[in-house]
N, C-alpha and C positions, 0 to 999 in steps of 0.2 A: 345463960350463955352455953353455947355447944361445947363439947369436950375438946381439948387440945389435941391437935393431930398434925401430922407432917403434910406440907404442901407437895403436890405433884411436881415433877421436874418441868413439865411444860408450863405450868402456872408460874413456877419460880422464874423461868426464862422470860415469860411474858411480863412479869413484874420488873425484872431487870431491864427489859427492853424499854420501859418507861423512862429509865435514867440514861441508857446508852443510845437508844434509837429514838430521838425526839421527832425526827422528820427525815425525808430522803437524804438531805445533806449529811445527816449523822451517819447514815449507812455508807455513803460515799467516802466520808472521812476514815471510817474504820477500815474499809477495804483498801483504800489507797495506802494507808499506813502499813498494812500488812504487806502490800506489794513493794513498798520501799524497804522494809525490813528483809524482804526476800532477795535483795540485791538486784532488783530490776534495772534495766537500762532503757526500757521503752514501755510505756503504759498507754493503753487505749481505753477511753471511757465512752460508753454509749448510754444515753438516757432517752426515755420516752415519757411523755406527759409529765415533765418536770421531775422525773425520777419516781413518781408514784406507780406508774405502770410498769416501768422496768429500769433497772440499773445493772449494766454489764461492764465489768472491769476485767480487762485481759492484760497480763504482764508476761515478761520473759525472764522471771526470776528463777530461783533454784528449784521451785516446785515442791510438792508434798508427796511423800511416799504412799504407796497404796494402803499399807497397814496403818497409816496415821490419819487417813482421810476422815474416818468415822470419829476419831478422837478429837479432830480439830473442831468438830461441831459440838463438843461437850463443854459444859461449864468449867471454867478455871483450868483449861488445858492449854499449855503454851510451851514453846521451845525456847523462850527468851529469858526466863529467870528460873532458878532452882532453890535459892535460899535467901536469907535476909540480906546477906552482903550484896547479892545481885540487885535486890530491890533498892538498896541505898545508893547504888551506882548505875541506874538505868541508862543504857545508851541506845536504846531502840525506841521506836515510835510507840509500838504497842507492847504491852506486858501483862495485862490483866487476864487474858485468855477467856474473856466472856462475850466478846463482840459477836463472833460468828454464831454462837449458841443463841444469843438474844435475837439476832437478825432472823435466824431460821425459825424461831418461835413465832414470828409475826408476819412472815412473808414466805412465798414459795421460792425456796433457795436451792440451787444446784451448784455443786463445787466440782470443777474439772481441773486435773492437775497432772503434769508429767514431771516427775523428779529427775534430777541430773542422773544420767547413766541408766534410766529405765528405758525398756524397749518400746513401750507405748503408754498412753495416758489412761486415767481412770476417772469415772464420774460418780458422785454420790449424790442422792436426793436428800435434801435436808429434812424432809418430813418422814419418809419411809426408811431412811438410812440404808438403802440398797445400793450396792456397788455394781458398776457395769463398765466394760471397756469403752474407750472414746478415742477420738482422733484429735491430737494436739501435738504441735511440733515441740514446744517447750513452755515452761512456766505454768501459770495458773489462770483460770477464768472463773470469776465469781458472778453468778447470774441470780439477781434478786428481782422477783416479779410480784406484783399485787401487794404492795406494802399495807399491812393492817387489814388484810382480807378477812381474818378470823377475829379481829377485834374492832368491829365497826364503830364503837364509841370513840376510839382514838382516831380512827380515820376522819371522823367529823371535824377534828381540830386542825386538819391539814387545811392550807390556804389554796388559793387558786394555782393552776399550772404555772402561770408566769412567775408568781411569788416563790413557789417551791424550786423552780428552775434557777431563779436568781440566787437562792441560798446555795444550791449545788455549784453554780458557777463561781461563787465566792470561795466555797471550799476548795474547788479545783485551783483557783488562783493562789490560794495560800500554799498548797503543796508545790505548785509550779515555782513560785517565788523562792521557796525554801530549797529546792533541788534543781537549779539550772543545768546540772550535768546530766539530767535525765530527759529523754524526749517524751513529750506527752501530747495526747490528742483528745479532744472533747467534741462529741457530736450529740445533737439534741434533735429528736425526731427525724433522723436520717441526714441532717445537715450539719457539716463540720463547722464548729464555732471557733475552736482554737487548735492550731497545729504548730507546736513549739518544738523545734529541733534542740538538741543539746547545745549548750553554749556557756558563756560566762554570765556573771550576775548582771552586768550592764545591759546585755542584749535581752535577757529575760525580763528585766525590769522595764526596759523600753517597750517590749512587746505587750506587757500587761498593764503598765501605768501610763504609757504614752511617751513619745519623744519630748512633748512639752514638759512633762514632769522632770525628765532626766536633764534637760537644759536649764531648768530652774531649780536644780537640787545641788547640794554640796556633798561631795564624796566624803565618807567618814571611814577612817582607818586609824584606830588607836588601840594600844595594848599596854597593860600594866601587869607584869608577872603572869599568872594564869588567866587573866581576863583579857578579852579582845572584843572590840566593838567595830563593826564594819557595816557598809551599806550606803544609803543615800537619805539625806534629809532636806526637805524643800526649803527654799528661801521664803521670807515672809510674803513676797509678791505672789507666790503660788498658794497662798492659804485658802482654805475651803470653809464652807458654812457648816459642814458635818465632819465626822470622823471616819468617813467611808474609805479613806485612803491612808490608813495608819496600820502598818504591819510590823510586829515585833516578834522576832524568833529567838528562842533560847535553846542553844544546841540543836538547831534545825526544827524546833517544834514551835508552832504558832501559839502565843499566849496573850491573854489580856490580864495584865498584872497591874495592880494599883500602884505598887512601888515604882515600876518602870514608867508607867504613864505619868506619875508625878515628877519623876526625874526629867522626862522630856518637856513637860509643861513648864517646869522651872527654867530650863535651858532656853526656851522661847519667850519667857515672861518679859525680857527686856527688849524684844524686838517685834512681838506680835501681841497686839492689844485687842480688846473687844471680844466679840463672840466668834471670832475666826479660829480655825484649827489647822495645825500644820499637817502636811502629808510626808510620810516617811516609810522607808523599808529598811529596817535595822536587824542586825544579827549579833547577838551576844553569845560568845563561846566561853565556857568555863568548865572546870572539872565537874563531871557528873555528880560527884560526892557533895558538891557545894549547893546543889539545888535538889529539892524534893518535888517530883512530878506526880506523886501519888496522893494528891490532895483534892481531886475533883474527878467524878466518874468520866467526864468527857475529856479529861487531861488538858484542859484549856487554862487552868490556873496552876501556878507553881508557888513554892515557898523557898526562899533563899536562906541559907544558914548564916551568911554575913550580909544581912539586908542593907545595913548602912554603907558598907564599903561598895556594894554594887550600885546603890543610888548615887553615891559621890562620883564613882568612876563614870557612869553613864552621863551624869549632869555635866561634869567637867569636860568629857570628850566632845560632847555636843556643843557645849559653850565655846570651846576653842575653835572648833570647826566652823561654826556659824559666824564667829567673829572675824574669821579670816577671809574677808571678801577679796575679790580679785584685785582691786586697786590697793587694798591694804597690804596684800602679800607682796605685790610689785613695789610698793612704796618702801616697805621694810627692807626688801632686798636691795633697793637703791641706797637706803640709808647706811648700809654696811660698807659701802664703797668709801674710799678715802675722800674726805672733805677738801676741796680745792681752797686755795687762798681767796679771800674776799675780793670781788671785783671792784675796780675803781669806777669813779663816776664816768658815765657815757659822755663822750665829747661830740661836738658838732660833725666830726668826721664820719660818723655813721656807726660807731661801735654799738652793738646791741648786747646788753648783759643777758637778756633771756636767751638769746641764740648761743651766747658763750656758754651759759650753763648747760644747754642741750648738747653742745659740742663736747664738753668735758664729761658728759654722762651724769651730771648732778643737777637736780632741780632744787630751787630754793626750798629749804626745809624748815618748818616751824619749830621753835625751841620752847621749853618750859610750858607755860599756859597758853601758848599761841603767839607769843612775841618772837622776835628774831634776835639771836645772839650775835655779837660782833657786827652790828649794822654798819654798812659801808657808808662813806661820806657821799653827799649829793650836792649838786650845785644849788647855790642860793640859800645857805644857812637853814636848811630844813632839819628839824629835830624830831626824834621819835619819843613818844611817851613811854611810860614804864613797860619793861619787857614782859611783864606779867599779863598785859592786855592781849587780846586777840588781834589778828590783823585788821579787823574792822574798827579798832578803836583808835587808830592813828588820826591825828588832827592836823589841820593845815596851820603851820606856823608862819610867822611873817617872813616874807621873802625880801631879799635885798632889791633895791630899785633896779629895774631893768631885767629882772629874772623872768623868763618866759613861762607862761602857765603850762605850756606843752613840753617843757623840759623833761626828757626821759629820766626816769629814776633808776638807781643801780640795783634794786632788788625787786623781784616780782611781788614780794610780799609787803612792800612799803606802799601805803596808800595815802597820798595827800588829799585833803578835803573829803575824807571818807564819810559817806552819808551826810554830807552837808545839805541843807535845804536846796532845792533845784534853783531857786532864784538867786542864791549866793555863789553858784558854781559857774564856771565858764560855760558859755553856750555850747561849746564843742567838746566838753569834757568827756562825754560818753560816746559821741558819734565820730570824733576825729579819727582819721585813719592812723594806724601805727606808723611811727617815723621810719621803721626798719622792716625788712622782710620777716615773715613769721618764722619761728623755729622749725627745725626739721621734725615732721610728725612721727618719725620712726625712732624717737628717743625712748629707749627701754626704761629709763629711770622716771618717766612720766607717762604711766599707762593710760591716764585720762587725757593725755594730750595737752594742747595749748589752745587758749581761748581765741575764738574768731569774733565774737560779739555777743549781744544780748538780744533776746526775743521778747518783746512786749514787757520788758522789765521783770520777767518771771524766770525765763529759762536761759542758761548759758549754753552757747554752742561752741564746741571745741573739736578740733581734728587731732586724731592719733593715727598710728600706723595702720589700724584696721579700718578707719573711715570717720564717721561722724559721731560725736558724743553729745548727748543732751542732758543737762543737769538741772534739776529743780533747785534753785539756789536757796530758798527758804528751808526746804526739807533737808538739804545737805548741811546747811549751817546749823540747823536744829540738832542733828545727830552729833556734829562736832562739839557744840557747846555742852550737850548732855554728857558725852563721854568725859570732857574736861571737868565738868562740875562734879561728876562722881569721884574723880581723882582728887580734886581740890578738897572736897568735903571729908575725905579720908584723913587729911592732914589739917593744917591751919589755913583757912582760906585767905587768899590775897584780897584785900579790901581797897576799894577806891572811895576816898572821902569826897563828898560833893561840895563844890565851892559854895553853891547856894542850895540849902536843904530843900527838898521836894515836899511841898505841903499839899495835902489833898484831904477832902472831906470823907468821913466814914460814918457807918451806922453805929448804934450803941453796941450791937453784938460784935462788930469788927473791933471796936475800941476795947472791949473786954478781952477779945481773943489776943489782941496785941499786948496788952498788959500782962496777961497770963503766960504768954509765950515769948516774952522778951529775950530770955536766955536761948531758946531755940532758934530764934531769928538771928541773934548775935553769932551763934555757931555757924550760921550759913553766910555771915558776912553783912547782915543788915543791922544797922543801928537805927532804931525806931524810938520815938518819944512823942508824948502828946504835945500838941501845939495849940490846943483849944478844947472846948467841951466836946466837939465832934470833928476834930482835926488831928491828923497825925503828920509828923515830920520825919522824913527819912534823910539821915545825914551821911550814911555810907551804904554802899552796895558792894557785892562781889565784883572784883575787878573784871571778870568775864562778862558781866552784865552792865558795864558802865554806860552803854548806849541804849539800854532797854527802856521802854516807857515805864517809869518807876511806879506811878499811880496805878496803872492797869495791872502791873505785875504784883504789887502789894495787895491789892483787893483780891486777886485770885489766890494768893498765898494765905491770906487771912480767912478766906472762904474754906480752904482745905483745913486750916487749923481749927476753925470753929466746928467743923463737922466731926473731926476725929481728935482723940486725946493727943497731947503733944508727944508723949512718949511713943505712941504708936506711929505717929507721922515720921519720927526720926528713924525708927527701926523698920517696921514691916512695910510702911508706905513711903520710905525715903526716895526710892527711885521714881515713883509716880510724882512726887513733889518736885524732884529735879527735872523731870520731864516737862512739867508745867513751866518752871523757870526758863528752860532751854527754849521752849516754844515761844514764850513772850520776849525772850532776849534775842532770837534769831532775826537776821535780816529779813525784812518784810518784802513782799512782792512789789513791783512797780518802783523799785529803787535803782537808780542808774548806777552801774559799776564801771570802772575803767578796766581796760585789758589787764594791767598788773593786778588789780584787785580780784578779777576773775581767776587768773592763774594762781594767785595765792590760795583762793578757795579750793581749786583743783588739787594743789599740792597738800593741803591740809586734809583733804578727803583721803588721799592715798596713804596718809600717815595715821588715820583714825580707824579703829576697829568698828565693825558693823556699819561701815559707811554706805553699804548698798541700800539701806533703808532708813527712814526717819523713825522717831520714837513711836509713831502710830503704825508701823509696819508698812508704810507706803514706799515704793522704790524712789531712790534719790537721783538715779541716773540710768540712762539706757544707751546702748550701742547700736548704731546702724552701720553695718559693714559695707565696704565698697561693692561686694557681690550683691547685697540686698538693694543697694541703690542702683546698680546696673540692671538688675532684673526689673525694677520698678519703671526705669526709663527704656527698657528693652534694648539696651546696648549689646551688641554682639548677637542679636537674634535676627 
């Protein structure tokens, strides 16, 4: 072995450059962060050949004094920290004092700057360290050319021009999203790619992420003591196949932190399934003393001193915001209004209870597990089943002789002959026109409007103040049932005993799973017992699923229980199991609904969290405004 000796300063800087200067985008990051710390209000970036040939960054910041230019190129020279206390409360983007020295060791670097109050600017060569007067109005210009010209082995690891430029563009976007108050411009090979004037976060996000992201995102603004989370998080309908649209900033610094990523993923777990990823631009602000940014050479990772508190804060803030869909917010606002007296039965004179509800500002509102409290009387001795059932669980009771099948009901949530077989329902049950005019569509208490009809037994068409609303009835009912099942399972589930037990054949594995998990099933509201060597009998089901296909549902549940231990199903995989139950219990496509039934579904959607998407992340409804319809039909053009 050769003798121990000190490395030269140049070799030390070149070694350090391997950590700090991985590619042209790393150079751009370090120089942009210095420009931000200098208090710049405008930054101009010029790239050539993806940044390999040249990176030029000009800012209008405070500049560097003449006698400090040479020191700025030395290792561990900085104006941003002086002692350990400063290091523990870092409030600047850069602080290590090694970036410029590392860059100058592997590229032809010149630094031109004019400090505030100076009569003219000065330029220093990064290789020879020679000073010379220069022309510059204000600020600093860092010019980095021929990256890795003196270390050809590292230059071989650089990718194509397009790839390196893409990394530089991504780095520019991160800085631009973090500081919308600063004007930035990026040009590549002489062509301006981004020209971003100063503005607010919304405009900057729209400029870089697209208007479609902003329209499909929920605004986030939550605070708890010294913690604040703001920004935008996409709805599940805008999910993506990759993580390329995920930006998280801590005190203005872009980070990739496992703790924060896990909190976001957990917040989306209940509304986004499969291999899809959410898009978001989020900003977490906290006391600099609560986060350690000195854990990675590139400063892209951080460590929180109260990690669990940060995780819970981010998780709950996102969960609340994503649960508050537009319909849910408006529905809850309407629910706070004074409840009017129950309407009386509609008479032949033309009284319309749905219109009356719209006039008074109150839409029929579900109570408890989906039933209705203080049900109004109706003509013909119609009775309602247990209030714990959903609005789809009402059955047709015997009518008095002479009662008309088209007699209007007094509550939009009451559904005679709900989901009865088509052959047993009146021929005009779904297609008969409403006996009275439609409610006014500008009723603020009904943001999803009032039903007009059904399209191919799949979609509900409704009108509101904005225009036309289209609802996927199966997806919407699936979300409603899922949220109610979660609430019910937290307590003692309401059970509906079957008059005639449902008996179905099962495999030996399913029989064993049923016997092993009988207590788990009972806790969910299912009473299951053997009815033969390969038969199971279901004697009771959760009241919310009274109309579900029992055999199909039980086979799916047993398949889940057979694959995973019962304890794991109840805890870690509980929501997935409930989602399966909701999917099989929801109203199926091609089922005819009456107008009151459709309105009942719309009102329940307004009262349900996360009603904008089903359990699989698909949208449940969409809005076509009058302006969009007018443009399509070229009205006014």
